[in-house]
LOTILO-306925 format. One record per residue (C-alpha): x, y, z; chain; residue number from 0; residue in one letter. Coordinates in pm, whole numbers. Layout:
<rs>
<<X, Y, Z>, A, NUM, A>,
...
</rs>
This chain:
<rs>
<<-2157, -2393, 5652>, A, 0, M>,
<<-2476, -2430, 5860>, A, 1, V>,
<<-2598, -2793, 5895>, A, 2, L>,
<<-2331, -2910, 5654>, A, 3, E>,
<<-2392, -3281, 5728>, A, 4, G>,
<<-2766, -3255, 5660>, A, 5, L>,
<<-2705, -3044, 5351>, A, 6, G>,
<<-2464, -3300, 5204>, A, 7, K>,
<<-2709, -3586, 5267>, A, 8, S>,
<<-2996, -3398, 5103>, A, 9, L>,
<<-2779, -3299, 4806>, A, 10, R>,
<<-2691, -3668, 4763>, A, 11, D>,
<<-3066, -3738, 4744>, A, 12, V>,
<<-3111, -3480, 4467>, A, 13, L>,
<<-2810, -3622, 4285>, A, 14, N>,
<<-2968, -3967, 4295>, A, 15, K>,
<<-3282, -3824, 4135>, A, 16, I>,
<<-3079, -3636, 3873>, A, 17, A>,
<<-2881, -3947, 3772>, A, 18, K>,
<<-3172, -4192, 3774>, A, 19, A>,
<<-3259, -4337, 3434>, A, 20, S>,
<<-3630, -4299, 3513>, A, 21, S>,
<<-3852, -4164, 3791>, A, 22, I>,
<<-4087, -4434, 3926>, A, 23, D>,
<<-4249, -4535, 4255>, A, 24, D>,
<<-3951, -4747, 4357>, A, 25, N>,
<<-3712, -4454, 4319>, A, 26, L>,
<<-3948, -4224, 4513>, A, 27, V>,
<<-3966, -4477, 4801>, A, 28, K>,
<<-3588, -4512, 4801>, A, 29, E>,
<<-3544, -4134, 4803>, A, 30, V>,
<<-3792, -4082, 5088>, A, 31, T>,
<<-3604, -4337, 5299>, A, 32, K>,
<<-3281, -4143, 5232>, A, 33, D>,
<<-3454, -3820, 5339>, A, 34, I>,
<<-3582, -3986, 5656>, A, 35, Q>,
<<-3233, -4105, 5745>, A, 36, R>,
<<-3081, -3760, 5681>, A, 37, A>,
<<-3341, -3572, 5889>, A, 38, L>,
<<-3329, -3817, 6181>, A, 39, L>,
<<-2950, -3786, 6192>, A, 40, Q>,
<<-3001, -3407, 6214>, A, 41, A>,
<<-3219, -3465, 6523>, A, 42, D>,
<<-3550, -3369, 6359>, A, 43, V>,
<<-3854, -3510, 6543>, A, 44, N>,
<<-3947, -3861, 6428>, A, 45, V>,
<<-4319, -3783, 6387>, A, 46, K>,
<<-4237, -3474, 6182>, A, 47, L>,
<<-3997, -3671, 5962>, A, 48, V>,
<<-4259, -3938, 5891>, A, 49, L>,
<<-4523, -3675, 5809>, A, 50, E>,
<<-4286, -3494, 5572>, A, 51, L>,
<<-4169, -3803, 5382>, A, 52, T>,
<<-4521, -3941, 5360>, A, 53, K>,
<<-4632, -3615, 5196>, A, 54, E>,
<<-4334, -3620, 4958>, A, 55, V>,
<<-4422, -3975, 4855>, A, 56, E>,
<<-4793, -3891, 4813>, A, 57, R>,
<<-4734, -3580, 4604>, A, 58, R>,
<<-4465, -3743, 4389>, A, 59, A>,
<<-4695, -4033, 4297>, A, 60, S>,
<<-5020, -3836, 4254>, A, 61, Q>,
<<-4931, -3488, 4128>, A, 62, E>,
<<-4865, -3422, 3762>, A, 63, K>,
<<-4577, -3184, 3677>, A, 64, P>,
<<-4681, -2832, 3566>, A, 65, P>,
<<-4648, -2748, 3197>, A, 66, A>,
<<-4285, -2712, 3095>, A, 67, G>,
<<-4148, -2902, 3398>, A, 68, M>,
<<-4012, -3257, 3382>, A, 69, S>,
<<-4113, -3523, 3635>, A, 70, L>,
<<-3755, -3520, 3765>, A, 71, R>,
<<-3769, -3143, 3830>, A, 72, E>,
<<-4115, -3176, 3983>, A, 73, H>,
<<-4000, -3433, 4242>, A, 74, V>,
<<-3709, -3208, 4340>, A, 75, I>,
<<-3951, -2914, 4372>, A, 76, K>,
<<-4178, -3122, 4599>, A, 77, I>,
<<-3885, -3209, 4830>, A, 78, I>,
<<-3786, -2842, 4845>, A, 79, Y>,
<<-4141, -2726, 4923>, A, 80, E>,
<<-4202, -2986, 5196>, A, 81, E>,
<<-3870, -2905, 5368>, A, 82, L>,
<<-3958, -2534, 5362>, A, 83, V>,
<<-4301, -2612, 5508>, A, 84, K>,
<<-4139, -2779, 5813>, A, 85, V>,
<<-3958, -2456, 5901>, A, 86, L>,
<<-4271, -2239, 5901>, A, 87, G>,
<<-4331, -1889, 5771>, A, 88, Q>,
<<-4067, -1617, 5760>, A, 89, Q>,
<<-4098, -1324, 5999>, A, 90, K>,
<<-3911, -1001, 5924>, A, 91, V>,
<<-3820, -748, 6193>, A, 92, I>,
<<-3853, -408, 6024>, A, 93, P>,
<<-3557, -172, 5988>, A, 94, L>,
<<-3734, 103, 6178>, A, 95, S>,
<<-3750, 278, 6517>, A, 96, K>,
<<-3817, 20, 6790>, A, 97, Q>,
<<-3721, -126, 7126>, A, 98, T>,
<<-3605, -486, 7152>, A, 99, I>,
<<-3570, -690, 7472>, A, 100, M>,
<<-3340, -994, 7468>, A, 101, M>,
<<-3423, -1285, 7703>, A, 102, V>,
<<-3282, -1632, 7762>, A, 103, G>,
<<-3113, -1870, 8001>, A, 104, L>,
<<-2745, -1864, 8102>, A, 105, Y>,
<<-2497, -1995, 7846>, A, 106, G>,
<<-2717, -1954, 7539>, A, 107, Q>,
<<-2510, -1672, 7386>, A, 108, G>,
<<-2756, -1394, 7467>, A, 109, K>,
<<-2509, -1107, 7523>, A, 110, T>,
<<-2299, -1190, 7217>, A, 111, T>,
<<-2616, -1222, 7009>, A, 112, T>,
<<-2729, -883, 7142>, A, 113, T>,
<<-2408, -738, 6996>, A, 114, G>,
<<-2461, -920, 6666>, A, 115, K>,
<<-2815, -785, 6637>, A, 116, L>,
<<-2699, -432, 6721>, A, 117, A>,
<<-2435, -454, 6448>, A, 118, R>,
<<-2695, -585, 6202>, A, 119, Y>,
<<-2917, -278, 6248>, A, 120, F>,
<<-2621, -39, 6263>, A, 121, F>,
<<-2483, -169, 5931>, A, 122, K>,
<<-2819, -90, 5773>, A, 123, R>,
<<-2803, 277, 5863>, A, 124, G>,
<<-2992, 287, 6194>, A, 125, L>,
<<-2873, 456, 6512>, A, 126, K>,
<<-2847, 187, 6779>, A, 127, V>,
<<-2808, 192, 7158>, A, 128, G>,
<<-2749, -97, 7402>, A, 129, L>,
<<-2876, -116, 7760>, A, 130, I>,
<<-2686, -349, 7995>, A, 131, A>,
<<-2972, -469, 8219>, A, 132, A>,
<<-2807, -795, 8329>, A, 133, D>,
<<-2733, -695, 8688>, A, 134, V>,
<<-2672, -1047, 8822>, A, 135, H>,
<<-2400, -1205, 8611>, A, 136, R>,
<<-2049, -1088, 8704>, A, 137, P>,
<<-1883, -880, 8431>, A, 138, A>,
<<-2198, -880, 8213>, A, 139, A>,
<<-2171, -501, 8176>, A, 140, Y>,
<<-1800, -528, 8085>, A, 141, D>,
<<-1871, -792, 7820>, A, 142, Q>,
<<-2143, -584, 7654>, A, 143, L>,
<<-1925, -271, 7673>, A, 144, S>,
<<-1638, -449, 7497>, A, 145, Q>,
<<-1874, -566, 7223>, A, 146, I>,
<<-2014, -213, 7191>, A, 147, G>,
<<-1663, -71, 7148>, A, 148, Q>,
<<-1583, -326, 6874>, A, 149, K>,
<<-1884, -230, 6665>, A, 150, I>,
<<-1894, 141, 6755>, A, 151, G>,
<<-2227, 132, 6940>, A, 152, I>,
<<-2285, 309, 7276>, A, 153, P>,
<<-2373, 104, 7585>, A, 154, V>,
<<-2566, 238, 7885>, A, 155, F>,
<<-2531, 69, 8223>, A, 156, G>,
<<-2380, 64, 8569>, A, 157, D>,
<<-2155, -226, 8675>, A, 158, P>,
<<-2245, -159, 9040>, A, 159, Q>,
<<-2622, -155, 8987>, A, 160, A>,
<<-2849, -427, 9131>, A, 161, K>,
<<-3185, -300, 9009>, A, 162, D>,
<<-3252, -386, 8645>, A, 163, A>,
<<-3568, -175, 8624>, A, 164, T>,
<<-3382, 138, 8733>, A, 165, K>,
<<-3113, 79, 8468>, A, 166, I>,
<<-3380, 39, 8200>, A, 167, V>,
<<-3567, 355, 8306>, A, 168, I>,
<<-3245, 560, 8287>, A, 169, E>,
<<-3130, 385, 7969>, A, 170, G>,
<<-3455, 455, 7784>, A, 171, M>,
<<-3421, 824, 7873>, A, 172, K>,
<<-3056, 822, 7766>, A, 173, H>,
<<-3141, 674, 7425>, A, 174, F>,
<<-3465, 866, 7362>, A, 175, H>,
<<-3331, 993, 7027>, A, 176, N>,
<<-3201, 652, 6916>, A, 177, T>,
<<-3364, 447, 6640>, A, 178, D>,
<<-3315, 99, 6786>, A, 179, V>,
<<-3271, 35, 7159>, A, 180, V>,
<<-3172, -322, 7252>, A, 181, I>,
<<-3196, -435, 7616>, A, 182, I>,
<<-2976, -723, 7734>, A, 183, D>,
<<-3158, -877, 8034>, A, 184, T>,
<<-3042, -1123, 8298>, A, 185, S>,
<<-3044, -1497, 8242>, A, 186, G>,
<<-3089, -1783, 8486>, A, 187, R>,
<<-3004, -2152, 8497>, A, 188, H>,
<<-3375, -2227, 8467>, A, 189, A>,
<<-3700, -2042, 8400>, A, 190, L>,
<<-3748, -1940, 8766>, A, 191, E>,
<<-4008, -1714, 8923>, A, 192, G>,
<<-3768, -1425, 8991>, A, 193, D>,
<<-3647, -1429, 8628>, A, 194, L>,
<<-4005, -1413, 8501>, A, 195, I>,
<<-4089, -1126, 8737>, A, 196, K>,
<<-3782, -926, 8639>, A, 197, E>,
<<-3848, -973, 8267>, A, 198, I>,
<<-4212, -870, 8312>, A, 199, K>,
<<-4108, -560, 8511>, A, 200, D>,
<<-3853, -460, 8245>, A, 201, V>,
<<-4108, -519, 7970>, A, 202, A>,
<<-4364, -302, 8152>, A, 203, E>,
<<-4114, -15, 8163>, A, 204, I>,
<<-3961, -49, 7817>, A, 205, A>,
<<-4276, -158, 7632>, A, 206, K>,
<<-4060, -339, 7372>, A, 207, P>,
<<-4182, -398, 7019>, A, 208, N>,
<<-3999, -732, 7026>, A, 209, E>,
<<-3921, -981, 7302>, A, 210, R>,
<<-3654, -1201, 7145>, A, 211, I>,
<<-3559, -1534, 7303>, A, 212, L>,
<<-3202, -1652, 7240>, A, 213, V>,
<<-3164, -2030, 7225>, A, 214, L>,
<<-2860, -2253, 7174>, A, 215, D>,
<<-2925, -2479, 6873>, A, 216, A>,
<<-2712, -2758, 7023>, A, 217, T>,
<<-2998, -2844, 7262>, A, 218, I>,
<<-3184, -2982, 6961>, A, 219, G>,
<<-3551, -3069, 7002>, A, 220, Q>,
<<-3552, -2927, 7357>, A, 221, Q>,
<<-3544, -2583, 7194>, A, 222, A>,
<<-3916, -2623, 7125>, A, 223, G>,
<<-4032, -2674, 7486>, A, 224, P>,
<<-3799, -2395, 7606>, A, 225, Q>,
<<-3934, -2153, 7346>, A, 226, A>,
<<-4291, -2245, 7441>, A, 227, Q>,
<<-4219, -2204, 7815>, A, 228, A>,
<<-4071, -1857, 7765>, A, 229, F>,
<<-4357, -1765, 7535>, A, 230, H>,
<<-4616, -1871, 7791>, A, 231, D>,
<<-4435, -1679, 8067>, A, 232, A>,
<<-4342, -1351, 7899>, A, 233, V>,
<<-4506, -1353, 7555>, A, 234, N>,
<<-4192, -1406, 7344>, A, 235, V>,
<<-4244, -1265, 6995>, A, 236, T>,
<<-3936, -1401, 6815>, A, 237, S>,
<<-3645, -1645, 6851>, A, 238, V>,
<<-3278, -1633, 6754>, A, 239, I>,
<<-3099, -1969, 6734>, A, 240, L>,
<<-2726, -1951, 6812>, A, 241, T>,
<<-2444, -2196, 6730>, A, 242, K>,
<<-2608, -2321, 6412>, A, 243, M>,
<<-2267, -2368, 6250>, A, 244, D>,
<<-2162, -2729, 6271>, A, 245, G>,
<<-2445, -2823, 6511>, A, 246, S>,
<<-2559, -3182, 6459>, A, 247, A>,
<<-2880, -3097, 6645>, A, 248, K>,
<<-2949, -2777, 6453>, A, 249, G>,
<<-3217, -2943, 6242>, A, 250, G>,
<<-3399, -3049, 6557>, A, 251, G>,
<<-3383, -2699, 6706>, A, 252, A>,
<<-3504, -2534, 6384>, A, 253, L>,
<<-3799, -2767, 6335>, A, 254, S>,
<<-3892, -2772, 6706>, A, 255, A>,
<<-3903, -2392, 6742>, A, 256, V>,
<<-4089, -2358, 6413>, A, 257, A>,
<<-4371, -2564, 6564>, A, 258, K>,
<<-4419, -2320, 6854>, A, 259, T>,
<<-4597, -1986, 6840>, A, 260, K>,
<<-4267, -1792, 6828>, A, 261, A>,
<<-4101, -1728, 6491>, A, 262, S>,
<<-3731, -1777, 6419>, A, 263, I>,
<<-3605, -1440, 6292>, A, 264, V>,
<<-3225, -1485, 6288>, A, 265, Y>,
<<-2969, -1764, 6318>, A, 266, I>,
<<-2615, -1738, 6450>, A, 267, G>,
<<-2375, -1892, 6197>, A, 268, T>,
<<-2036, -1844, 6367>, A, 269, G>,
<<-1842, -1684, 6649>, A, 270, E>,
<<-1780, -1346, 6487>, A, 271, H>,
<<-2012, -1047, 6534>, A, 272, L>,
<<-2101, -1045, 6165>, A, 273, E>,
<<-2219, -1408, 6182>, A, 274, D>,
<<-2591, -1341, 6211>, A, 275, L>,
<<-2836, -1404, 5927>, A, 276, E>,
<<-3206, -1329, 5888>, A, 277, P>,
<<-3386, -1662, 5884>, A, 278, F>,
<<-3568, -1716, 5558>, A, 279, N>,
<<-3691, -2079, 5523>, A, 280, P>,
<<-3694, -2066, 5141>, A, 281, E>,
<<-3339, -1929, 5115>, A, 282, R>,
<<-3212, -2156, 5392>, A, 283, F>,
<<-3337, -2474, 5225>, A, 284, I>,
<<-3224, -2350, 4882>, A, 285, S>,
<<-2866, -2316, 5008>, A, 286, R>,
<<-2874, -2655, 5181>, A, 287, M>,
<<-2989, -2821, 4859>, A, 288, L>,
<<-2711, -2653, 4659>, A, 289, G>,
<<-2952, -2421, 4474>, A, 290, M>,
<<-2779, -2107, 4603>, A, 291, G>,
<<-2902, -1782, 4753>, A, 292, D>,
<<-2811, -1490, 4530>, A, 293, I>,
<<-3025, -1239, 4721>, A, 294, Q>,
<<-2838, -1301, 5048>, A, 295, S>,
<<-2508, -1274, 4861>, A, 296, L>,
<<-2609, -933, 4723>, A, 297, L>,
<<-2722, -816, 5067>, A, 298, E>,
<<-2394, -932, 5222>, A, 299, K>,
<<-2199, -749, 4953>, A, 300, A>,
<<-2394, -429, 5012>, A, 301, K>,
<<-2328, -454, 5388>, A, 302, E>,
<<-1954, -522, 5352>, A, 303, S>,
<<-1862, -298, 5059>, A, 304, I>,
<<-1935, 72, 5020>, A, 305, S>,
<<-2137, 149, 4709>, A, 306, E>,
<<-1894, 426, 4606>, A, 307, E>,
<<-1593, 196, 4634>, A, 308, E>,
<<-1757, -81, 4431>, A, 309, A>,
<<-1872, 169, 4168>, A, 310, L>,
<<-1526, 326, 4133>, A, 311, E>,
<<-1351, -11, 4090>, A, 312, T>,
<<-1613, -129, 3841>, A, 313, T>,
<<-1584, 190, 3634>, A, 314, K>,
<<-1206, 150, 3611>, A, 315, K>,
<<-1241, -208, 3493>, A, 316, I>,
<<-1512, -116, 3241>, A, 317, M>,
<<-1300, 163, 3098>, A, 318, S>,
<<-1033, -96, 3019>, A, 319, G>,
<<-809, -13, 3317>, A, 320, R>,
<<-726, -342, 3492>, A, 321, F>,
<<-405, -344, 3693>, A, 322, T>,
<<-287, -529, 4001>, A, 323, L>,
<<-443, -245, 4203>, A, 324, K>,
<<-789, -333, 4068>, A, 325, E>,
<<-722, -702, 4132>, A, 326, M>,
<<-614, -622, 4489>, A, 327, Y>,
<<-930, -416, 4544>, A, 328, K>,
<<-1145, -705, 4418>, A, 329, Q>,
<<-975, -941, 4664>, A, 330, M>,
<<-1029, -694, 4948>, A, 331, E>,
<<-1398, -675, 4865>, A, 332, M>,
<<-1429, -1053, 4852>, A, 333, L>,
<<-1249, -1121, 5180>, A, 334, T>,
<<-1444, -846, 5361>, A, 335, S>,
<<-1764, -1040, 5290>, A, 336, M>,
<<-1660, -1335, 5506>, A, 337, G>,
<<-1528, -1691, 5463>, A, 338, P>,
<<-1512, -1802, 5101>, A, 339, L>,
<<-1691, -2129, 5176>, A, 340, K>,
<<-1992, -1943, 5315>, A, 341, K>,
<<-2003, -1714, 5011>, A, 342, L>,
<<-1970, -2005, 4768>, A, 343, M>,
<<-2267, -2180, 4932>, A, 344, S>,
<<-2481, -1888, 4813>, A, 345, M>,
<<-2393, -1956, 4448>, A, 346, L>,
<<-2638, -2182, 4265>, A, 347, P>,
<<-2498, -2530, 4203>, A, 348, G>,
<<-2191, -2499, 4426>, A, 349, F>,
<<-2331, -2734, 4688>, A, 350, G>,
<<-2412, -3012, 4444>, A, 351, M>,
<<-2228, -3342, 4506>, A, 352, P>,
<<-1876, -3359, 4371>, A, 353, G>,
<<-1832, -2990, 4293>, A, 354, L>,
<<-1689, -2894, 4633>, A, 355, Q>,
<<-1436, -3175, 4596>, A, 356, D>,
<<-1315, -3020, 4269>, A, 357, K>,
<<-1289, -2672, 4420>, A, 358, I>,
<<-1065, -2669, 4726>, A, 359, N>,
<<-1222, -2371, 4903>, A, 360, V>,
<<-982, -2365, 5198>, A, 361, E>,
<<-685, -2375, 4963>, A, 362, E>,
<<-840, -2094, 4755>, A, 363, S>,
<<-889, -1885, 5071>, A, 364, Q>,
<<-522, -1932, 5165>, A, 365, K>,
<<-414, -1844, 4812>, A, 366, R>,
<<-612, -1519, 4820>, A, 367, L>,
<<-444, -1422, 5149>, A, 368, A>,
<<-103, -1509, 5006>, A, 369, S>,
<<-166, -1301, 4691>, A, 370, Y>,
<<-250, -995, 4899>, A, 371, R>,
<<71, -1033, 5103>, A, 372, I>,
<<272, -1059, 4780>, A, 373, I>,
<<107, -746, 4638>, A, 374, M>,
<<177, -561, 4964>, A, 375, D>,
<<546, -617, 4889>, A, 376, S>,
<<524, -447, 4549>, A, 377, M>,
<<584, -81, 4471>, A, 378, T>,
<<307, 147, 4336>, A, 379, D>,
<<479, 145, 3997>, A, 380, A>,
<<475, -235, 3987>, A, 381, E>,
<<109, -247, 4089>, A, 382, M>,
<<25, -1, 3811>, A, 383, E>,
<<248, -165, 3548>, A, 384, E>,
<<289, -540, 3617>, A, 385, P>,
<<498, -570, 3300>, A, 386, K>,
<<785, -410, 3497>, A, 387, L>,
<<809, -719, 3718>, A, 388, I>,
<<1096, -927, 3581>, A, 389, K>,
<<1328, -1183, 3743>, A, 390, S>,
<<1517, -952, 3983>, A, 391, S>,
<<1197, -782, 4098>, A, 392, R>,
<<1028, -1120, 4143>, A, 393, I>,
<<1309, -1230, 4378>, A, 394, N>,
<<1285, -905, 4576>, A, 395, R>,
<<906, -925, 4607>, A, 396, I>,
<<922, -1293, 4712>, A, 397, A>,
<<1178, -1214, 4980>, A, 398, K>,
<<970, -925, 5113>, A, 399, G>,
<<653, -1137, 5123>, A, 400, A>,
<<826, -1441, 5271>, A, 401, G>,
<<725, -1667, 4982>, A, 402, V>,
<<892, -1860, 4701>, A, 403, D>,
<<952, -1679, 4366>, A, 404, P>,
<<722, -1934, 4197>, A, 405, K>,
<<435, -1801, 4412>, A, 406, D>,
<<494, -1451, 4269>, A, 407, V>,
<<497, -1594, 3916>, A, 408, R>,
<<173, -1780, 3991>, A, 409, E>,
<<11, -1451, 4098>, A, 410, L>,
<<127, -1277, 3780>, A, 411, L>,
<<-8, -1569, 3575>, A, 412, H>,
<<-343, -1541, 3753>, A, 413, Q>,
<<-346, -1165, 3690>, A, 414, F>,
<<-280, -1211, 3318>, A, 415, N>,
<<-564, -1465, 3294>, A, 416, N>,
<<-800, -1226, 3475>, A, 417, S>,
<<-695, -938, 3251>, A, 418, K>,
<<-765, -1147, 2939>, A, 419, K>,
<<-1108, -1242, 3075>, A, 420, A>,
<<-1193, -878, 3149>, A, 421, V>,
<<-1066, -769, 2808>, A, 422, K>,
<<-1275, -1035, 2637>, A, 423, G>,
<<-1588, -941, 2829>, A, 424, F>,
<<-1541, -569, 2767>, A, 425, M>,
<<-1446, -619, 2400>, A, 426, G>,
<<-1810, -572, 2311>, A, 427, N>,
<<-1817, -191, 2277>, A, 428, R>,
<<-2194, -170, 2258>, A, 429, K>,
<<-2233, -366, 2581>, A, 430, L>,
<<-1961, -159, 2752>, A, 431, R>,
<<-2127, 173, 2658>, A, 432, R>,
<<-2464, 42, 2776>, A, 433, Q>,
<<-2325, -71, 3113>, A, 434, L>,
<<-2136, 256, 3163>, A, 435, M>,
<<-2456, 453, 3104>, A, 436, K>,
<<-2639, 240, 3358>, A, 437, Q>,
<<-2365, 289, 3618>, A, 438, F>,
<<-2351, 663, 3563>, A, 439, E>,
<<-2730, 693, 3596>, A, 440, S>,
<<-2739, 472, 3907>, A, 441, G>,
<<-2972, 221, 3741>, A, 442, E>,
<<-2758, -76, 3850>, A, 443, M>,
<<-2808, -24, 4221>, A, 444, D>,
<<-2915, -342, 4399>, A, 445, V>,
<<-3283, -321, 4478>, A, 446, K>,
<<-3387, -442, 4818>, A, 447, Q>,
</rs>
């Protein structure tokens, strides 16, 4: 989870407010000190931390809660709003025809992030092309080509070329019918004159809609000056922060960049090509505080699961047909959406103190993988009619899956519980008919 340490500290603060017998000035002062400590440990600028906590304290002591809201809820709302304010306004890059130029220094993850961004647009139905314009780093073309092959996106370039502008001219012609063209430019160890000139020359040719700077979040508060320097030199329009997962300095990088003229549009949340998220300050803070992010969860589901597949499985379940095959399909859908811990962080309340200790997410992830292996060892008849699975079959399935027979019995027990839950939910005939009508008419599509 991104900024897990900071998130835990802030959730502890909210828990202190929730458990307090009363909300008074002493509690507010105590809470603001806790917030200060948490933000400073996350490398957020001292001046910014003091400004934020001073405003929290002022609002909590002077503002009256809106009608229908308790003082306790109002203080939590103030903390949420002030944290969001630190991260600035959201900027959204449209899902439309455009040219994007990626810039940055060596070692910031620019080429990998270029692939992540290409995949992001591709998964949303746009035709994408990559131009390998890094003509200085050895094997830069090979790296981008390998990424392109993984995600099924064409790459234009020449590993022998030394002139970036020529590559870009030819690449723009090559991709003239492509929706989104992303140019991976050369990096340097520092913002040197030749780097600035090359970027300006490429920009003059490509006329990009976006000049995106890629920054490593582990540099903390130095991300701000770097973003400003690139902006002054080549008019950077947006920033992507990489390595936000587990970065102790991520809070410093986020807040530092937010104070510059360039907007953070995406954050890298892991090593895999799917680990790129649009940066939305409200959603980001909501997840950190344990309030969830249902919208992002729905978007991730829509990206990972085909609508037809989800609809077919849901219809079967709603018609009363729930077998091990349906259970297997549900598990496939869940695991295709990414690590369980990341998905759970999007559910409201999951991040609150104590709950994660009760739910062993890593153990649950392993159990899901084990269940799928066990089901892979079953016959079609057994998957369709789990009642067929008796002692001798259990032993055979366990041997084929390389597990203990008790693991097979545990799966069957879990299946029976799930089947009972589905049966109970769908026992309401009126509700079932209503939902079926909505599915058949397409009214339950997720609206963007």
